[in-house]
C-alpha positions, 0 to 999 in steps of 0.5 A, a space after each residue: 864190329 858190332 852190327 846194328 841188330 846187336 846194338 838194338 838188342 842190347 839192354 837199355 842202359 840207365 844212369 841213376 843219380 842219388 846222394 843217398 847210398 841206400 836209395 841208390 843201391 835199392 834202385 839199382 837192384 830193382 833195375 837189374 832185376 828187370 834186366 836193365 844195365 845200370 850206371 850209378 853216380 853219387 852226385 851231379 858232377 860225377 853223373 856229367 863225367 859219366 855221360 861224357 864217356 858212356 852212352 845211356 838211354 835214360 837218366 833218373 836223378 834225385 832232385 835234392 843233392 848237394 853242390 849240383 841239384 837235379 834241375 841243374 844236372 838236367 839242364 847240363 845233361 840237355 846241353 850234352 844230349 838234347 834228346 836224352 829222357 830225364 826223370 826225377 825223384 821227389 819226396 812227398 810234399 815237394 811236388 812243386 819242385 818236380 813240376 818245375 823240373 818238368 817245365 824245364 825239360 824233365 819228362 816225368 817224376 817219381 815219388 819216393 818211396 816209389 810204387 813198383 808198378 808206377 815206376 815200371 810204367 814211367 820207365 817204359 814210357 821214358 825209354 820209348 820217348 827216347 827211342 822215338 826222339 832218336 829216330 826223329 833226330 836221325 830222320 831229320 838229319 837224313 832228310 836235311 842232308 838229302 835236301 840240303 843246299 849242298 845237293 844243288 850243284 852249280 857254278 853259275 853266279 846267278 844260281 849261286 846268288 839265288 842259293 845264298 839268298 835262300 840260305 839266308 831266308 832259311 834262318 827266318 822260319 816264318 818269312 814268306 818266300 816267292 820262287 819264280 822260274 820256268 817249269 823244271 828249274 827246281 823250284 820245289 827242290 829249292 823250297 825243300 832245301 829252305 824247309 830242311 835247313 830251317 830245322 823243320 820236321 820232314 813230315 811238315 813239308 806240304 806241297 800243293 799244285 794250285 793249277 792241278 786242283 779244280 777251282 771248286 776243290 782248291 779251297 777245301 784242299 788248302 783249309 779243309 772242310 767240315 762234314 756236310 759243308 758241300 755235296 760229298 763232304 761226308 766227314 771232316 777233313 784236314 787241309 794243307 795248312 793244318 798238315 803243314 803246321 810247324 813246317 812249310 807249305 809250298 803253293 806251287 803255280 800260285 799264279 793260277 789261283 782264283 781271285 776269290 781264293 787269293 783274297 782268303 789267302 791274303 787274310 790267312 797270311 795277314 792274320 795267321 788263322 783260317 776257317 775250314 769250309 763250312 765252319 766259322 771257327 778260326 784255326 791258327 796256323 804257324 807254317 811258313 808259306 813259300 809260293 812258286 810260279 813259272 809266270 811273271 807276277 807283274 804281268 799277272 797283276 797288270 792284266 788283273 789275274 792276280 791281286 796286287 795286295 797279295 803280290 806285295 804280301 808274298 813277295 817279301 823275299 823274291 828268289 828268281 831261279 835261272 833257266 838251264 840255258 842261262 847257266 849252261 856251265 852247270 850242265 857238266 856238273 849236273 850230268 856228273 851228279 845225275 849219273 852218280 845217282 843212277 849208278 847207285 839206283 841201277 847198279 851200273 858202272 856208267 863211265 860217263 858221257 862222250 865228248 860229242 854227247 856233252 857238246 850236244 847236251 850243252 848246245 841243246 836249249 832245254 825247254 824242260 830245264 833240269 827236269 828234262 836233263 835228268 829224264 834224258 840222262 836216266 833214259 840214256 843210263 838205261 840203254 848203256 851199261 859199261 860204255 860211254 853215253 853217246 849222242 845216239 843215246 840222247 833222246 832230245 826230240 821235240 823243241 828242235 832249234 829252228 833251221 834257216 832252211 826250214 820249210 815252215 811257211 810262217 814263224 809266229 812271235 807272241 810279243 806282249 808289251 804294255 803301252 808304256 813299254 811299246 817302242 821299236 827298240 823293245 820290239 826288236 829286242 823281243 824278236 832277237 831274244 825269242 829267235 835266240 831262244 828258239 835256236 838254242 842259243 846258236 847266234 849264227 843260226 838266229 842271224 840266218 833266220 833274221 837275214 842279218 850277218 852275225 856282226 849286226 846280230 851282236 850289235 
């Protein structure tokens, strides 16, 4: 079996195509002298047949050939191997044909009779371009596989609906998406899946947490600044909109963005351009914007914390991600997924989770959602080696369900309703929902706290 090292050490293989046998032999001799592996073809059809059977690193073809000229060969080659570099030969006085070929996808051209020094430079540049193109292709495939929708395990109808909508919008790489859901449900994971499914470059996914950056610095973080724009701005700086060009910008916790900056963001989304802080030059932007928040947009707008016009602009494709307690049927799947991940990272067998431990995981309310589940399992995986994870290995402290015999003197419910929503039924529903949530979904426990029987609680 040939190793990767042996493959990387082999001589570059070049396909040369020319109907002039003298020119073809002369070029072959020159390339062999430079330790290249050479494959020859007398016409375009023969070249295509060779490309279907053998891997090559570069194609050098004459432009003027009978039946299939160099441009037609190049276009057919690009269909087979999109990243394969293609260089054309052209005679003096036909530079226009070479320029046309470059516009259609050729990397460069060489004039006949060729200058050996110029030829060597073009050759090295073309081979380097091919190497980088292949690395980029492999990197993109790696990230696309790692962050694809297939890695988001679920059997929940609500989560499947969210994933189906996300997969559809991924095909529209300039459509704005808004992701809503509690902290830890996987908003950034879904944003990355949308990004990589769109076919964007790995490096062009940029995430900004609007709540973690001081208000005075957030504008500079997003749009960049020029030297001297403010105290401490000692040099020009690129912003996130610039770094995300051609890709995706995730504005996480956008509900915490200051109102003044919201107005500027609205203008950027409408006009597809922005200005650096301290500059008056319009810079174009072509990235997709995905916004995310764990807060209710409608409430923020009603309370005056979020601009209504910006809300309508970013809410083009809203995707709500359900909390983990709303899709408890996914917990066994997620447990299996994370344990398999930890097996690879930690080099342990990790046979699984005991039945009692699984029951505990399913009944727990998961205020930190999937993020908390992963942390709990990772901690447990560190403690065990070849034995099952038991309840004793699960660190589920904090956010414990309320007990009917609790010694707490008072229970506070924060119920916020608009005047239009205010009613006894609405208050009752809110109290029932919050009690059930605080009891981790345990209806019997919730009924005890509210001092009603289980049947009445259901009704």
